[in-house]
C-alpha positions in Angstrom: 15.9 1.9 9.3 16.3 1.9 5.5 12.8 2.2 3.9 11.6 1.4 0.3 8.1 2.0 -1.0 6.1 -0.4 -3.2 5.1 1.8 -6.0 2.4 1.3 -8.8 2.2 5.1 -9.4 -1.2 5.5 -7.8 -2.6 8.0 -5.2 -2.6 5.4 -2.2 1.1 4.7 -2.6 1.8 8.5 -3.0 0.1 9.3 0.4 2.0 6.1 2.0 5.2 7.6 0.7 4.3 11.0 2.1 3.7 9.5 5.4 6.8 7.4 5.5 8.8 10.4 4.6 7.4 12.2 7.7 8.8 9.4 9.6 12.3 9.3 8.0 14.2 9.0 4.8 13.0 6.8 2.0 15.8 5.1 0.0 13.6 4.3 -3.2 10.6 3.1 -4.9 10.0 -0.5 -6.0 7.6 -1.4 -9.0 6.7 -4.4 -11.1 6.2 -4.0 -14.9 4.9 -6.5 -17.6 6.8 -7.6 -20.4 5.1 -5.0 -22.6 6.6 -2.2 -20.5 3.4 -1.3 -18.4 2.9 -1.4 -14.8 0.9 -4.5 -13.7 -2.7 -3.8 -12.9 -3.0 -0.3 -14.1 -1.6 -0.5 -17.6 0.4 2.7 -17.0 3.5 3.1 -19.4 6.8 2.5 -17.6 8.1 5.8 -18.8 5.6 7.6 -16.6 6.5 5.7 -13.5 10.1 6.6 -14.2 9.1 10.2 -14.6 7.4 10.1 -11.3 10.4 8.8 -9.5 12.6 11.4 -11.2 10.2 14.2 -10.0 10.4 12.6 -6.4 14.1 12.4 -6.4 14.1 8.7 -5.7 15.7 5.7 -7.4 13.2 3.2 -8.9 13.8 -0.5 -8.6 12.0 -2.5 -11.4 10.9 -6.2 -11.5 9.9 -7.3 -14.9 7.1 -9.9 -15.1 5.7 -12.0 -17.9 2.2 -11.4 -19.1 0.1 -13.0 -17.9 1.9 -13.6 -14.6 0.9 -16.5 -12.3 1.1 -15.7 -8.6 3.9 -18.1 -8.0 6.2 -16.3 -10.7 5.1 -12.8 -9.2 6.2 -14.1 -5.8 9.4 -15.6 -6.9 10.6 -12.6 -8.9 9.5 -10.0 -6.2 11.0 -12.0 -3.5 14.3 -12.2 -5.4 14.4 -8.5 -5.9 13.5 -7.7 -2.2 16.2 -10.1 -1.1 18.7 -8.2 -3.3 17.6 -4.9 -1.7 18.1 -6.5 1.7 21.6 -7.2 0.9 22.0 -3.6 -0.1 20.7 -2.4 3.2 17.0 -2.2 3.0 15.2 -3.1 6.2 11.4 -2.4 5.6 8.9 -2.0 2.7 6.0 0.4 2.9 2.9 -0.5 1.1 -0.3 1.8 0.4 -3.0 -1.0 0.9 -5.9 0.1 2.7 -8.2 -2.9 4.0 -8.0 -6.0 1.9 -6.6 -8.6 4.2 -5.9 -11.1 1.4 -3.7 -8.7 -0.4 -1.9 -7.8 2.8 -1.2 -11.5 3.2 0.0 -11.7 -0.3 2.4 -8.8 0.3 3.7 -10.5 3.5 4.2 -13.8 1.7 6.3 -12.2 -0.9 8.6 -10.7 1.9 8.8 -14.0 3.6 12.5 -15.1 4.1 14.0 -11.8 2.8 14.6 -10.3 6.3 12.4 -7.4 5.4 9.5 -6.0 7.5 6.2 -4.9 5.7 4.6 -1.8 6.9 1.1 -0.5 6.1 0.7 3.1 7.5 -2.7 3.6 5.9 -4.2 0.3 7.1 -7.9 0.4 8.0 -8.2 4.2 8.0 -11.6 5.1 6.7 -11.3 5.8 3.0 -13.7 8.7 2.8 -11.3 10.5 5.0 -8.2 9.2 3.3 -9.4 10.6 -0.1 -10.2 13.9 1.4 -6.6 14.1 2.9 -4.9 13.1 -0.3 -6.6 16.0 -2.0 -6.0 18.5 0.9 -2.2 17.4 0.8 -2.1 18.2 -2.8 -2.4 14.8 -4.5 -3.3 15.2 -8.1 -4.1 12.1 -10.1 -6.0 10.8 -13.2 -8.0 7.8 -13.3 -6.1 5.3 -15.8 -8.1 2.1 -15.5 -11.7 1.2 -14.6 -13.7 -1.9 -14.1 -16.9 -1.0 -16.0 -18.9 -3.8 -14.2 -18.4 -1.5 -11.1 -18.2 2.1 -12.2 -19.1 4.0 -15.4 -16.6 3.4 -18.2 -16.5 7.2 -18.9 -14.4 7.8 -15.6 -11.4 6.4 -17.5 -9.3 9.4 -18.2 -11.0 11.7 -15.8 -9.1 13.7 -13.0 -9.5 12.0 -9.6 -10.8 15.0 -7.7 -13.7 16.2 -5.5 -16.0 16.3 -8.6 -15.3 12.6 -9.4 -15.7 11.6 -5.8 -19.2 13.0 -5.7 -20.0 11.4 -9.0 -19.1 7.9 -7.9 -22.1 5.3 -7.6 -23.2 4.3 -4.3 -21.2 1.6 -2.7 -18.1 2.3 -4.7 -15.1 2.9 -2.5 -13.7 6.5 -3.0 -10.1 5.1 -3.1 -11.0 2.3 -5.5 -9.7 -0.3 -3.1 -12.0 -3.1 -4.3 -10.6 -2.7 -7.7 -13.1 -0.3 -9.0 -10.4 1.8 -10.6 -6.8 2.6 -10.4 -5.0 6.1 -10.7 -1.7 7.7 -11.9 -0.4 10.6 -9.6 0.7 13.5 -11.5 1.6 15.7 -8.6 1.7 15.6 -4.8 3.8 15.8 -1.7 7.5 15.5 -2.5 7.2 16.2 -6.2 9.7 18.7 -7.5 7.4 19.3 -10.6 4.2 17.8 -12.0 4.5 14.7 -14.2 3.1 15.5 -17.6 0.4 12.8 -18.6 -1.9 13.5 -21.4 -5.0 11.5 -21.9 -5.3 10.9 -25.8 -8.2 8.5 -25.6 -9.5 5.3 -24.0 -9.1 1.4 -24.9 -10.6 -1.9 -23.8 -8.0 -4.1 -22.2 -8.8 -7.5 -20.7 -12.2 -6.4 -19.8 -11.1 -3.1 -18.3 -11.5 0.3 -19.8 -8.0 2.1 -19.7 -6.9 5.6 -20.5 -4.4 5.9 -23.3 -1.6 8.0 -22.0 1.1 10.3 -23.7 3.8 12.4 -22.1 
């Protein structure tokens, strides 16, 4: 079994990686970046994801996407990348998705025909318990992107910690699985050292409030 982890730099992926490593070795991380050099969805600079991979001691496979990126282009480019990894010996891909069935189906379609198996080690586990487990395991993260229609804009740039979880409005998923917010992990299981990520401000991007990050 040769495992790769789908990686956006967030806390859910960090826990999925930790769980996967308890089962056996992980060969590397796989991420998608937009033409501007940022991770899709979270707007995290590519350099920070590369720093995460270095701290974890894992290679990072990167797929570059246009911005905006139609779903069919995403599927075409990621499928080609996964197929190339399969030829290099990969057998399965681990995802940190929690409960959105349409997203899971989308992931599985992207692997169709590659010979790779999708695995979802956190699937349908209660997210309040998962959030506490992440913190107990030492996952440290910063909120890097929020949907201001769902959570207060001032959460962008804050540490994702117990205080923030208590401050979330009623009905907001503590892991942000419904798209309320995205995170960047700065430390956690398997990290040789923390990843420096300094929040220097916030910006409005495509209707989302994002943290402006430096290293």
